[in-house]
N, CA and C atoms of all chains as a GROMACS GRO file, in nm:
protein
  627
    1MET      N    1   8.948   8.395   7.716
    1MET     CA    2   9.065   8.323   7.770
    1MET      C    3   9.131   8.404   7.882
    2PHE      N    4   9.146   8.537   7.856
    2PHE     CA    5   9.217   8.616   7.956
    2PHE      C    6   9.138   8.626   8.086
    3LYS      N    7   9.003   8.626   8.071
    3LYS     CA    8   8.922   8.629   8.193
    3LYS      C    9   8.951   8.506   8.279
    4LYS      N   10   8.967   8.390   8.212
    4LYS     CA   11   8.998   8.267   8.286
    4LYS      C   12   9.132   8.282   8.357
    5ILE      N   13   9.227   8.342   8.284
    5ILE     CA   14   9.360   8.360   8.342
    5ILE      C   15   9.352   8.453   8.462
    6LEU      N   16   9.273   8.560   8.445
    6LEU     CA   17   9.259   8.657   8.555
    6LEU      C   18   9.197   8.589   8.677
    7VAL      N   19   9.093   8.508   8.652
    7VAL     CA   20   9.027   8.437   8.763
    7VAL      C   21   9.127   8.342   8.828
    8ALA      N   22   9.203   8.272   8.744
    8ALA     CA   23   9.302   8.178   8.800
    8ALA      C   24   9.408   8.252   8.879
    9GLY      N   25   9.449   8.368   8.825
    9GLY     CA   26   9.549   8.448   8.895
    9GLY      C   27   9.497   8.493   9.030
   10THR      N   28   9.372   8.537   9.030
   10THR     CA   29   9.310   8.581   9.155
   10THR      C   30   9.308   8.467   9.255
   11LEU      N   31   9.269   8.350   9.206
   11LEU     CA   32   9.262   8.232   9.292
   11LEU      C   33   9.401   8.196   9.344
   12ALA      N   34   9.498   8.202   9.252
   12ALA     CA   35   9.635   8.167   9.291
   12ALA      C   36   9.686   8.261   9.398
   13LEU      N   37   9.658   8.390   9.379
   13LEU     CA   38   9.704   8.487   9.478
   13LEU      C   39   9.634   8.463   9.612
   14SER      N   40   9.507   8.427   9.604
   14SER     CA   41   9.433   8.398   9.727
   14SER      C   42   9.490   8.275   9.796
   15LEU      N   43   9.520   8.172   9.713
   15LEU     CA   44   9.579   8.050   9.770
   15LEU      C   45   9.715   8.083   9.829
   16GLY      N   46   9.791   8.164   9.755
   16GLY     CA   47   9.923   8.204   9.802
   16GLY      C   48   9.912   8.280   9.933
   17ALA      N   49   9.816   8.371   9.937
   17ALA     CA   50   9.795   8.449  10.059
   17ALA      C   51   9.759   8.357  10.175
   18GLY      N   52   9.687   8.250  10.141
   18GLY     CA   53   9.648   8.154  10.244
   18GLY      C   54   9.766   8.081  10.304
   19CYS      N   55   9.878   8.076  10.232
   19CYS     CA   56   9.998   8.008  10.281
   19CYS      C   57  10.080   8.099  10.372
   20LEU      N   58  10.046   8.227  10.374
   20LEU     CA   59  10.125   8.322  10.452
   20LEU      C   60  10.077   8.319  10.597
   21PRO      N   61  10.162   8.368  10.689
   21PRO     CA   62  10.120   8.372  10.829
   21PRO      C   63   9.990   8.452  10.846
   22ALA      N   64   9.918   8.421  10.955
   22ALA     CA   65   9.787   8.481  10.977
   22ALA      C   66   9.791   8.633  10.984
   23LYS      N   67   9.903   8.689  11.036
   23LYS     CA   68   9.909   8.835  11.051
   23LYS      C   69   9.895   8.905  10.916
   24ASN      N   70   9.923   8.832  10.806
   24ASN     CA   71   9.918   8.893  10.676
   24ASN      C   72   9.782   8.878  10.607
   25ALA      N   73   9.686   8.817  10.678
   25ALA     CA   74   9.559   8.786  10.612
   25ALA      C   75   9.485   8.913  10.571
   26GLU      N   76   9.444   8.917  10.445
   26GLU     CA   77   9.357   9.023  10.394
   26GLU      C   78   9.247   8.951  10.318
   27THR      N   79   9.139   9.021  10.289
   27THR     CA   80   9.036   8.958  10.208
   27THR      C   81   9.094   8.933  10.070
   28PRO      N   82   9.044   8.829  10.000
   28PRO     CA   83   9.098   8.799   9.867
   28PRO      C   84   9.092   8.918   9.771
   29ASP      N   85   8.983   8.995   9.773
   29ASP     CA   86   8.970   9.111   9.684
   29ASP      C   87   9.081   9.212   9.711
   30ARG      N   88   9.102   9.237   9.839
   30ARG     CA   89   9.200   9.337   9.878
   30ARG      C   90   9.342   9.288   9.846
   31ALA      N   91   9.369   9.160   9.876
   31ALA     CA   92   9.501   9.104   9.847
   31ALA      C   93   9.528   9.104   9.697
   32THR      N   94   9.424   9.075   9.619
   32THR     CA   95   9.440   9.075   9.473
   32THR      C   96   9.467   9.216   9.422
   33ALA      N   97   9.395   9.313   9.477
   33ALA     CA   98   9.415   9.452   9.436
   33ALA      C   99   9.558   9.495   9.467
   34ARG      N  100   9.606   9.458   9.586
   34ARG     CA  101   9.742   9.496   9.627
   34ARG      C  102   9.845   9.428   9.535
   35ALA      N  103   9.822   9.300   9.507
   35ALA     CA  104   9.916   9.228   9.421
   35ALA      C  105   9.915   9.285   9.280
   36THR      N  106   9.798   9.328   9.233
   36THR     CA  107   9.789   9.388   9.099
   36THR      C  108   9.870   9.517   9.093
   37ILE      N  109   9.856   9.600   9.195
   37ILE     CA  110   9.930   9.726   9.200
   37ILE      C  111  10.080   9.699   9.201
   38LEU      N  112  10.122   9.602   9.282
   38LEU     CA  113  10.265   9.570   9.291
   38LEU      C  114  10.317   9.512   9.159
   39THR      N  115  10.232   9.434   9.092
   39THR     CA  116  10.273   9.377   8.963
   39THR      C  117  10.294   9.487   8.860
   40VAL      N  118  10.202   9.583   8.856
   40VAL     CA  119  10.217   9.695   8.762
   40VAL      C  120  10.340   9.778   8.800
   41ALA      N  121  10.362   9.798   8.932
   41ALA     CA  122  10.480   9.874   8.977
   41ALA      C  123  10.608   9.803   8.933
   42LYS      N  124  10.608   9.671   8.947
   42LYS     CA  125  10.728   9.594   8.907
   42LYS      C  126  10.751   9.610   8.757
   43ALA      N  127  10.644   9.607   8.680
   43ALA     CA  128  10.657   9.623   8.536
   43ALA      C  129  10.713   9.761   8.501
   44VAL      N  130  10.665   9.863   8.570
   44VAL     CA  131  10.715  10.000   8.546
   44VAL      C  132  10.864  10.006   8.579
   45SER      N  133  10.903   9.944   8.690
   45SER     CA  134  11.043   9.944   8.731
   45SER      C  135  11.132   9.876   8.626
   46ILE      N  136  11.087   9.760   8.578
   46ILE     CA  137  11.166   9.686   8.478
   46ILE      C  138  11.175   9.765   8.347
   47ALA      N  139  11.064   9.825   8.307
   47ALA     CA  140  11.064   9.906   8.183
   47ALA      C  141  11.158  10.025   8.199
   48ASP      N  142  11.154  10.087   8.316
   48ASP     CA  143  11.241  10.203   8.342
   48ASP      C  144  11.388  10.164   8.334
   49GLN      N  145  11.422  10.053   8.397
   49GLN     CA  146  11.563  10.009   8.396
   49GLN      C  147  11.609   9.971   8.255
   50ALA      N  148  11.521   9.903   8.181
   50ALA     CA  149  11.556   9.864   8.044
   50ALA      C  150  11.576   9.988   7.957
   51CYS      N  151  11.490  10.087   7.979
   51CYS     CA  152  11.498  10.210   7.901
   51CYS      C  153  11.627  10.286   7.934
   52ALA      N  154  11.660  10.293   8.062
   52ALA     CA  155  11.782  10.363   8.104
   52ALA      C  156  11.905  10.296   8.044
   53THR      N  157  11.906  10.164   8.043
   53THR     CA  158  12.019  10.089   7.986
   53THR      C  159  12.032  10.119   7.837
   54TYR      N  160  11.918  10.118   7.768
   54TYR     CA  161  11.918  10.146   7.624
   54TYR      C  162  11.966  10.290   7.598
   55ALA      N  163  11.910  10.384   7.673
   55ALA     CA  164  11.942  10.525   7.650
   55ALA      C  165  12.090  10.553   7.675
   56THR      N  166  12.143  10.494   7.781
   56THR     CA  167  12.284  10.514   7.814
   56THR      C  168  12.373  10.454   7.705
   57ALA      N  169  12.340  10.333   7.662
   57ALA     CA  170  12.422  10.264   7.561
   57ALA      C  171  12.420  10.339   7.427
   58ASN      N  172  12.307  10.406   7.399
   58ASN     CA  173  12.292  10.474   7.270
   58ASN      C  174  12.304  10.627   7.281
   59HIS      N  175  12.345  10.674   7.397
   59HIS     CA  176  12.359  10.820   7.421
   59HIS      C  177  12.232  10.893   7.375
   60ASP      N  178  12.118  10.842   7.419
   60ASP     CA  179  11.988  10.892   7.373
   60ASP      C  180  11.913  10.957   7.490
   61ALA      N  181  11.946  11.082   7.515
   61ALA     CA  182  11.884  11.153   7.628
   61ALA      C  183  11.734  11.175   7.606
   62ALA      N  184  11.693  11.191   7.480
   62ALA     CA  185  11.551  11.217   7.451
   62ALA      C  186  11.464  11.097   7.491
   63THR      N  187  11.512  10.977   7.460
   63THR     CA  188  11.436  10.857   7.498
   63THR      C  189  11.435  10.843   7.650
   64ALA      N  190  11.549  10.871   7.713
   64ALA     CA  191  11.556  10.865   7.860
   64ALA      C  192  11.452  10.959   7.921
   65LYS      N  193  11.439  11.078   7.863
   65LYS     CA  194  11.341  11.176   7.916
   65LYS      C  195  11.198  11.125   7.899
   66LYS      N  196  11.169  11.067   7.781
   66LYS     CA  197  11.033  11.014   7.758
   66LYS      C  198  11.000  10.907   7.862
   67CYS      N  199  11.094  10.816   7.887
   67CYS     CA  200  11.071  10.709   7.984
   67CYS      C  201  11.057  10.767   8.125
   68ALA      N  202  11.141  10.866   8.158
   68ALA     CA  203  11.135  10.927   8.292
   68ALA      C  204  11.000  10.995   8.312
   69ASP      N  205  10.949  11.061   8.207
   69ASP     CA  206  10.818  11.127   8.218
   69ASP      C  207  10.706  11.024   8.240
   70ALA      N  208  10.716  10.910   8.169
   70ALA     CA  209  10.616  10.804   8.187
   70ALA      C  210  10.623  10.749   8.329
   71TYR      N  211  10.744  10.732   8.378
   71TYR     CA  212  10.765  10.684   8.516
   71TYR      C  213  10.703  10.781   8.616
   72ASP      N  214  10.727  10.911   8.594
   72ASP     CA  215  10.675  11.013   8.686
   72ASP      C  216  10.522  11.021   8.683
   73LEU      N  217  10.464  10.972   8.575
   73LEU     CA  218  10.317  10.963   8.569
   73LEU      C  219  10.269  10.840   8.646
   74ALA      N  220  10.342  10.730   8.632
   74ALA     CA  221  10.299  10.603   8.693
   74ALA      C  222  10.314  10.603   8.845
   75ARG      N  223  10.426  10.655   8.894
   75ARG     CA  224  10.458  10.638   9.036
   75ARG      C  225  10.350  10.697   9.128
   76PRO      N  226  10.314  10.826   9.112
   76PRO     CA  227  10.211  10.880   9.203
   76PRO      C  228  10.077  10.808   9.190
   77SER      N  229  10.047  10.763   9.069
   77SER     CA  230   9.921  10.690   9.049
   77SER      C  231   9.920  10.561   9.130
   78LEU      N  232  10.032  10.489   9.126
   78LEU     CA  233  10.040  10.362   9.199
   78LEU      C  234  10.047  10.384   9.350
   79VAL      N  235  10.118  10.489   9.392
   79VAL     CA  236  10.123  10.520   9.536
   79VAL      C  237   9.982  10.556   9.585
   80GLY      N  238   9.908  10.631   9.504
   80GLY     CA  239   9.771  10.667   9.539
   80GLY      C  240   9.679  10.546   9.545
   81ALA      N  241   9.694  10.458   9.448
   81ALA     CA  242   9.611  10.336   9.446
   81ALA      C  243   9.643  10.249   9.568
   82GLU      N  244   9.772  10.243   9.603
   82GLU     CA  245   9.813  10.164   9.720
   82GLU      C  246   9.752  10.222   9.849
   83ALA      N  247   9.753  10.355   9.858
   83ALA     CA  248   9.694  10.420   9.976
   83ALA      C  249   9.545  10.390   9.985
   84ALA      N  250   9.480  10.385   9.868
   84ALA     CA  251   9.336  10.353   9.867
   84ALA      C  252   9.313  10.210   9.914
   85VAL      N  253   9.403  10.120   9.876
   85VAL     CA  254   9.389   9.980   9.921
   85VAL      C  255   9.416   9.969  10.072
   86ASP      N  256   9.508  10.052  10.122
   86ASP     CA  257   9.534  10.053  10.267
   86ASP      C  258   9.406  10.087  10.345
   87GLY      N  259   9.330  10.182  10.293
   87GLY     CA  260   9.203  10.219  10.357
   87GLY      C  261   9.088  10.155  10.281
   88TRP      N  262   9.092  10.026  10.265
   88TRP     CA  263   9.002   9.951  10.178
   88TRP      C  264   8.854   9.973  10.211
   89SER      N  265   8.775   9.992  10.106
   89SER     CA  266   8.630   9.998  10.122
   89SER      C  267   8.567   9.945   9.994
   90ASP      N  268   8.437   9.928   9.996
   90ASP     CA  269   8.368   9.880   9.875
   90ASP      C  270   8.391   9.977   9.758
   91ALA      N  271   8.397  10.107   9.791
   91ALA     CA  272   8.419  10.208   9.686
   91ALA      C  273   8.557  10.189   9.623
   92THR      N  274   8.657  10.154   9.706
   92THR     CA  275   8.792  10.130   9.654
   92THR      C  276   8.789  10.015   9.554
   93ALA      N  277   8.719   9.909   9.594
   93ALA     CA  278   8.713   9.791   9.507
   93ALA      C  279   8.658   9.829   9.370
   94GLY      N  280   8.558   9.915   9.368
   94GLY     CA  281   8.496   9.954   9.242
   94GLY      C  282   8.582  10.048   9.160
   95ASN      N  283   8.668  10.124   9.229
   95ASN     CA  284   8.745  10.229   9.160
   95ASN      C  285   8.890  10.195   9.134
   96LEU      N  286   8.933  10.075   9.172
   96LEU     CA  287   9.075  10.043   9.162
   96LEU      C  288   9.128  10.065   9.020
   97ALA      N  289   9.050  10.021   8.923
   97ALA     CA  290   9.095  10.034   8.784
   97ALA      C  291   9.115  10.181   8.747
   98CYS      N  292   9.024  10.267   8.794
   98CYS     CA  293   9.034  10.410   8.761
   98CYS      C  294   9.146  10.476   8.841
   99LEU      N  295   9.167  10.428   8.966
   99LEU     CA  296   9.276  10.484   9.047
   99LEU      C  297   9.412  10.458   8.982
  100SER      N  298   9.420  10.347   8.908
  100SER     CA  299   9.547  10.309   8.845
  100SER      C  300   9.557  10.359   8.701
  101ALA      N  301   9.462  10.442   8.659
  101ALA     CA  302   9.453  10.480   8.517
  101ALA      C  303   9.582  10.544   8.465
  102ASP      N  304   9.644  10.633   8.544
  102ASP     CA  305   9.767  10.698   8.498
  102ASP      C  306   9.882  10.599   8.485
  103ALA      N  307   9.886  10.503   8.578
  103ALA     CA  308   9.992  10.402   8.571
  103ALA      C  309   9.975  10.316   8.446
  104ILE      N  310   9.850  10.286   8.415
  104ILE     CA  311   9.822  10.206   8.295
  104ILE      C  312   9.862  10.285   8.170
  105SER      N  313   9.827  10.413   8.170
  105SER     CA  314   9.863  10.500   8.059
  105SER      C  315  10.016  10.507   8.045
  106ALA      N  316  10.087  10.513   8.159
  106ALA     CA  317  10.234  10.518   8.156
  106ALA      C  318  10.292  10.391   8.097
  107LEU      N  319  10.233  10.278   8.134
  107LEU     CA  320  10.281  10.150   8.078
  107LEU      C  321  10.264  10.148   7.927
  108GLU      N  322  10.153  10.203   7.881
  108GLU     CA  323  10.130  10.210   7.736
  108GLU      C  324  10.232  10.302   7.670
  109GLN      N  325  10.267  10.410   7.741
  109GLN     CA  326  10.371  10.500   7.688
  109GLN      C  327  10.505  10.429   7.677
  110PHE      N  328  10.538  10.351   7.780
  110PHE     CA  329  10.662  10.272   7.776
  110PHE      C  330  10.661  10.179   7.654
  111ALA      N  331  10.547  10.115   7.632
  111ALA     CA  332  10.537  10.021   7.519
  111ALA      C  333  10.561  10.095   7.388
  112GLY      N  334  10.505  10.216   7.377
  112GLY     CA  335  10.524  10.297   7.256
  112GLY      C  336  10.670  10.337   7.237
  113ILE      N  337  10.736  10.374   7.347
  113ILE     CA  338  10.877  10.414   7.340
  113ILE      C  339  10.963  10.295   7.297
  114PHE      N  340  10.935  10.180   7.355
  114PHE     CA  341  11.012  10.058   7.321
  114PHE      C  342  10.991  10.022   7.174
  115LEU      N  343  10.868  10.036   7.129
  115LEU     CA  344  10.836  10.004   6.989
  115LEU      C  345  10.913  10.099   6.897
  116GLY      N  346  10.912  10.228   6.933
  116GLY     CA  347  10.980  10.329   6.852
  116GLY      C  348  11.131  10.305   6.846
  117ALA      N  349  11.185  10.253   6.956
  117ALA     CA  350  11.330  10.226   6.961
  117ALA      C  351  11.363  10.085   6.912
  118GLN      N  352  11.262  10.015   6.866
  118GLN     CA  353  11.276   9.876   6.819
  118GLN      C  354  11.340   9.788   6.927
  119LEU      N  355  11.293   9.810   7.049
  119LEU     CA  356  11.340   9.729   7.163
  119LEU      C  357  11.234   9.624   7.196
  120ALA      N  358  11.280   9.506   7.238
  120ALA     CA  359  11.183   9.403   7.281
  120ALA      C  360  11.125   9.446   7.415
  121LEU      N  361  10.995   9.432   7.427
  121LEU     CA  362  10.928   9.469   7.552
  121LEU      C  363  10.953   9.356   7.655
  122PRO      N  364  11.002   9.390   7.776
  122PRO     CA  365  11.024   9.285   7.876
  122PRO      C  366  10.895   9.207   7.904
  123THR      N  367  10.908   9.077   7.932
  123THR     CA  368  10.788   8.992   7.948
  123THR      C  369  10.700   9.039   8.064
  124THR      N  370  10.763   9.090   8.169
  124THR     CA  371  10.683   9.141   8.282
  124THR      C  372  10.593   9.254   8.237
  125VAL      N  373  10.646   9.339   8.146
  125VAL     CA  374  10.567   9.452   8.097
  125VAL      C  375  10.454   9.401   8.008
  126VAL      N  376  10.482   9.300   7.928
  126VAL     CA  377  10.376   9.242   7.843
  126VAL      C  378  10.265   9.186   7.930
  127ASP      N  379  10.303   9.110   8.034
  127ASP     CA  380  10.203   9.054   8.126
  127ASP      C  381  10.120   9.167   8.189
  128ALA      N  382  10.190   9.270   8.236
  128ALA     CA  383  10.121   9.380   8.304
  128ALA      C  384  10.031   9.456   8.207
  129LEU      N  385  10.072   9.465   8.081
  129LEU     CA  386   9.987   9.533   7.982
  129LEU      C  387   9.857   9.456   7.959
  130HIS      N  388   9.865   9.323   7.959
  130HIS     CA  389   9.742   9.243   7.948
  130HIS      C  390   9.650   9.273   8.067
  131LEU      N  391   9.712   9.277   8.184
  131LEU     CA  392   9.636   9.306   8.306
  131LEU      C  393   9.578   9.448   8.298
  132ALA      N  394   9.662   9.541   8.250
  132ALA     CA  395   9.620   9.681   8.240
  132ALA      C  396   9.504   9.697   8.143
  133ASP      N  397   9.506   9.620   8.037
  133ASP     CA  398   9.398   9.628   7.939
  133ASP      C  399   9.265   9.591   8.004
  134THR      N  400   9.267   9.486   8.083
  134THR     CA  401   9.145   9.444   8.153
  134THR      C  402   9.101   9.550   8.253
  135LEU      N  403   9.200   9.604   8.327
  135LEU     CA  404   9.168   9.709   8.426
  135LEU      C  405   9.108   9.831   8.358
  136HIS      N  406   9.168   9.867   8.243
  136HIS     CA  407   9.121   9.984   8.169
  136HIS      C  408   8.974   9.967   8.130
  137GLN      N  409   8.939   9.847   8.084
  137GLN     CA  410   8.800   9.822   8.045
  137GLN      C  411   8.707   9.832   8.166
  138LEU      N  412   8.756   9.785   8.282
  138LEU     CA  413   8.674   9.792   8.403
  138LEU      C  414   8.648   9.937   8.441
  139CYS      N  415   8.749  10.024   8.419
  139CYS     CA  416   8.734  10.165   8.453
  139CYS      C  417   8.636  10.232   8.358
  140VAL      N  418   8.650  10.202   8.228
  140VAL     CA  419   8.562  10.263   8.128
  140VAL      C  420   8.418  10.221   8.152
  141ASN      N  421   8.400  10.091   8.189
  141ASN     CA  422   8.265  10.040   8.211
  141ASN      C  423   8.213  10.084   8.347
  142MET      N  424   7.894   7.076  10.552
  142MET     CA  425   7.905   7.067  10.405
  142MET      C  426   7.857   6.930  10.359
  143ASP      N  427   7.757   6.930  10.268
  143ASP     CA  428   7.706   6.799  10.223
  143ASP      C  429   7.793   6.746  10.108
  144ASP      N  430   7.758   6.624  10.061
  144ASP     CA  431   7.840   6.558   9.958
  144ASP      C  432   7.846   6.639   9.829
  145GLN      N  433   7.731   6.699   9.793
  145GLN     CA  434   7.727   6.775   9.667
  145GLN      C  435   7.818   6.897   9.676
  146GLN      N  436   7.814   6.965   9.790
  146GLN     CA  437   7.901   7.083   9.808
  146GLN      C  438   8.048   7.042   9.805
  147GLU      N  439   8.078   6.929   9.869
  147GLU     CA  440   8.217   6.881   9.869
  147GLU      C  441   8.263   6.852   9.727
  148GLN      N  442   8.172   6.790   9.648
  148GLN     CA  443   8.207   6.757   9.510
  148GLN      C  444   8.232   6.885   9.429
  149THR      N  445   8.148   6.987   9.452
  149THR     CA  446   8.162   7.114   9.381
  149THR      C  447   8.297   7.178   9.413
  150VAL      N  448   8.333   7.177   9.542
  150VAL     CA  449   8.462   7.234   9.583
  150VAL      C  450   8.576   7.155   9.518
  151PHE      N  451   8.563   7.022   9.522
  151PHE     CA  452   8.666   6.934   9.466
  151PHE      C  453   8.684   6.963   9.316
  152ASP      N  454   8.568   6.973   9.244
  152ASP     CA  455   8.574   7.002   9.100
  152ASP      C  456   8.639   7.139   9.076
  153GLY      N  457   8.603   7.235   9.157
  153GLY     CA  458   8.655   7.371   9.142
  153GLY      C  459   8.806   7.373   9.159
  154ILE      N  460   8.855   7.300   9.260
  154ILE     CA  461   9.000   7.296   9.283
  154ILE      C  462   9.069   7.231   9.164
  155GLY      N  463   9.008   7.124   9.111
  155GLY     CA  464   9.065   7.054   8.995
  155GLY      C  465   9.076   7.146   8.874
  156ILE      N  466   8.970   7.221   8.848
  156ILE     CA  467   8.971   7.314   8.734
  156ILE      C  468   9.076   7.422   8.757
  157ALA      N  469   9.080   7.474   8.880
  157ALA     CA  470   9.176   7.581   8.911
  157ALA      C  471   9.320   7.533   8.890
  158ILE      N  472   9.348   7.411   8.933
  158ILE     CA  473   9.484   7.357   8.917
  158ILE      C  474   9.517   7.342   8.769
  159SER      N  475   9.419   7.297   8.689
  159SER     CA  476   9.442   7.282   8.545
  159SER      C  477   9.473   7.417   8.481
  160VAL      N  478   9.392   7.516   8.515
  160VAL     CA  479   9.410   7.649   8.455
  160VAL      C  480   9.543   7.709   8.502
  161LEU      N  481   9.574   7.692   8.631
  161LEU     CA  482   9.700   7.744   8.684
  161LEU      C  483   9.820   7.681   8.613
  162SER      N  484   9.808   7.552   8.586
  162SER     CA  485   9.916   7.482   8.519
  162SER      C  486   9.944   7.544   8.382
  163VAL      N  487   9.836   7.573   8.308
  163VAL     CA  488   9.849   7.638   8.176
  163VAL      C  489   9.910   7.778   8.193
  164LEU      N  490   9.858   7.848   8.292
  164LEU     CA  491   9.903   7.986   8.316
  164LEU      C  492  10.052   7.993   8.349
  165ILE      N  493  10.096   7.902   8.435
  165ILE     CA  494  10.236   7.903   8.478
  165ILE      C  495  10.328   7.869   8.361
  166LYS      N  496  10.281   7.780   8.272
  166LYS     CA  497  10.363   7.747   8.155
  166LYS      C  498  10.368   7.864   8.056
  167ALA      N  499  10.256   7.935   8.042
  167ALA     CA  500  10.248   8.041   7.942
  167ALA      C  501  10.314   8.171   7.989
  168TYR      N  502  10.314   8.194   8.119
  168TYR     CA  503  10.366   8.321   8.172
  168TYR      C  504  10.474   8.294   8.276
  169PRO      N  505  10.599   8.284   8.232
  169PRO     CA  506  10.707   8.253   8.326
  169PRO      C  507  10.717   8.353   8.441
  170GLN      N  508  10.690   8.480   8.411
  170GLN     CA  509  10.699   8.581   8.517
  170GLN      C  510  10.595   8.556   8.625
  171PHE      N  511  10.478   8.510   8.580
  171PHE     CA  512  10.371   8.480   8.675
  171PHE      C  513  10.412   8.362   8.762
  172ALA      N  514  10.476   8.262   8.701
  172ALA     CA  515  10.522   8.145   8.775
  172ALA      C  516  10.623   8.188   8.883
  173ASP      N  517  10.714   8.279   8.844
  173ASP     CA  518  10.813   8.327   8.941
  173ASP      C  519  10.745   8.397   9.059
  174TRP      N  520  10.644   8.480   9.021
  174TRP     CA  521  10.572   8.555   9.125
  174TRP      C  522  10.504   8.460   9.223
  175ILE      N  523  10.434   8.359   9.169
  175ILE     CA  524  10.363   8.263   9.255
  175ILE      C  525  10.462   8.186   9.342
  176ARG      N  526  10.575   8.145   9.280
  176ARG     CA  527  10.676   8.069   9.355
  176ARG      C  528  10.729   8.152   9.472
  177ASP      N  529  10.761   8.276   9.443
  177ASP     CA  530  10.814   8.363   9.549
  177ASP      C  531  10.710   8.391   9.657
  178LEU      N  532  10.584   8.402   9.613
  178LEU     CA  533  10.475   8.428   9.709
  178LEU      C  534  10.459   8.309   9.803
  179ILE      N  535  10.458   8.189   9.745
  179ILE     CA  536  10.439   8.068   9.826
  179ILE      C  537  10.562   8.043   9.914
  180ASP      N  538  10.681   8.075   9.862
  180ASP     CA  539  10.803   8.057   9.942
  180ASP      C  540  10.815   8.164  10.052
  181GLY      N  541  10.727   8.262  10.047
  181GLY     CA  542  10.732   8.368  10.147
  181GLY      C  543  10.834   8.477  10.117
  182LYS      N  544  10.892   8.472   9.994
  182LYS     CA  545  10.990   8.576   9.959
  182LYS      C  546  10.920   8.708   9.931
  183ILE      N  547  10.794   8.699   9.887
  183ILE     CA  548  10.716   8.820   9.864
  183ILE      C  549  10.605   8.824   9.968
  184ASP      N  550  10.599   8.930  10.041
  184ASP     CA  551  10.488   8.952  10.133
  184ASP      C  552  10.408   9.069  10.076
  185PRO      N  553  10.293   9.041  10.014
  185PRO     CA  554  10.221   9.147   9.943
  185PRO      C  555  10.180   9.263  10.032
  186ILE      N  556  10.182   9.241  10.164
  186ILE     CA  557  10.141   9.351  10.251
  186ILE      C  558  10.261   9.437  10.289
  187SER      N  559  10.377   9.373  10.314
  187SER     CA  560  10.492   9.452  10.360
  187SER      C  561  10.566   9.519  10.245
  188VAL      N  562  10.551   9.467  10.121
  188VAL     CA  563  10.618   9.532  10.008
  188VAL      C  564  10.536   9.654   9.968
  189ARG      N  565  10.603   9.768   9.954
  189ARG     CA  566  10.533   9.891   9.919
  189ARG      C  567  10.577   9.937   9.781
  190VAL      N  568  10.490  10.013   9.716
  190VAL     CA  569  10.522  10.067   9.583
  190VAL      C  570  10.653  10.146   9.589
  191ALA      N  571  10.671  10.222   9.697
  191ALA     CA  572  10.792  10.304   9.710
  191ALA      C  573  10.919  10.218   9.718
  192ASP      N  574  10.905  10.093   9.765
  192ASP     CA  575  11.022  10.003   9.768
  192ASP      C  576  11.061   9.962   9.626
  193ILE      N  577  10.961   9.954   9.539
  193ILE     CA  578  10.985   9.909   9.401
  193ILE      C  579  11.021  10.028   9.312
  194LEU      N  580  10.954  10.139   9.336
  194LEU     CA  581  10.973  10.258   9.252
  194LEU      C  582  11.030  10.373   9.336
  195PRO      N  583  11.163  10.393   9.332
  195PRO     CA  584  11.220  10.508   9.404
  195PRO      C  585  11.171  10.638   9.342
  196GLU      N  586  11.188  10.747   9.415
  196GLU     CA  587  11.137  10.876   9.366
  196GLU      C  588  11.201  10.916   9.232
  197GLU      N  589  11.334  10.897   9.223
  197GLU     CA  590  11.400  10.930   9.096
  197GLU      C  591  11.417  10.802   9.014
  198SER      N  592  11.369  10.804   8.892
  198SER     CA  593  11.378  10.686   8.806
  198SER      C  594  11.519  10.669   8.750
  199ALA      N  595  11.546  10.547   8.707
  199ALA     CA  596  11.675  10.518   8.641
  199ALA      C  597  11.685  10.597   8.510
  200SER      N  598  11.570  10.614   8.444
  200SER     CA  599  11.568  10.689   8.318
  200SER      C  600  11.604  10.836   8.340
  201ARG      N  601  11.550  10.894   8.449
  201ARG     CA  602  11.580  11.036   8.478
  201ARG      C  603  11.728  11.052   8.509
  202LYS      N  604  11.782  10.956   8.583
  202LYS     CA  605  11.925  10.962   8.616
  202LYS      C  606  12.007  10.950   8.487
  203ALA      N  607  11.964  10.860   8.398
  203ALA     CA  608  12.035  10.844   8.270
  203ALA      C  609  12.025  10.972   8.188
  204GLN      N  610  11.906  11.032   8.190
  204GLN     CA  611  11.887  11.158   8.116
  204GLN      C  612  11.985  11.264   8.167
  205HIS      N  613  11.994  11.278   8.298
  205HIS     CA  614  12.084  11.378   8.356
  205HIS      C  615  12.230  11.345   8.325
  206ASP      N  616  12.264  11.216   8.335
  206ASP     CA  617  12.402  11.175   8.307
  206ASP      C  618  12.440  11.204   8.162
  207LEU      N  619  12.339  11.197   8.075
  207LEU     CA  620  12.364  11.222   7.932
  207LEU      C  621  12.357  11.372   7.899
  208GLY      N  622  12.328  11.450   8.001
  208GLY     CA  623  12.322  11.595   7.981
  208GLY      C  624  12.193  11.643   7.917
  209GLY      N  625  12.090  11.560   7.922
  209GLY     CA  626  11.961  11.595   7.862
  209GLY      C  627  11.869  11.669   7.956
   0.00000   0.00000   0.00000
């Protein structure tokens, strides 16, 4: 089922990209890779903000530190993956999942922290974790 | 493009729309993303990771504010 969703998502992003002005045209693979990176980045941002809100409200510096460490793992990974997409090649296409490995690991850390704090995981993070799971399998394979 | 190819494309678009419809209902965040993309509010090329993720996280700022 998720493969169908991923294919549909890819198609949707391609269709969406097709609606944009010509100057923004990228190949569907490249546009999808870029959108995937931005989606994971958005999920990290939302998780970080939710964690900061929780930590501040509960005077919980230890949880804030755990989330900040996960963020510091994700950010350079995503910046690196984005740079690889900027200089797109066939090798990039094959390695995207592995280039984002630290970001995926960070998202999983966020999920663990939220679970430990009995916090509901934001829906964007849940969506990104599904995506991350597929990416992780692509990297392993 | 011959008739058979046209039919294949037509069928493919129909299936894609059906799957997208399910996807948009199941994943509200995805629906928002697609809507913003089509409306031109999101430009996947001009938006950068650094725009979404500043160097210092909100969590790190909270940690420092809490004296951790």
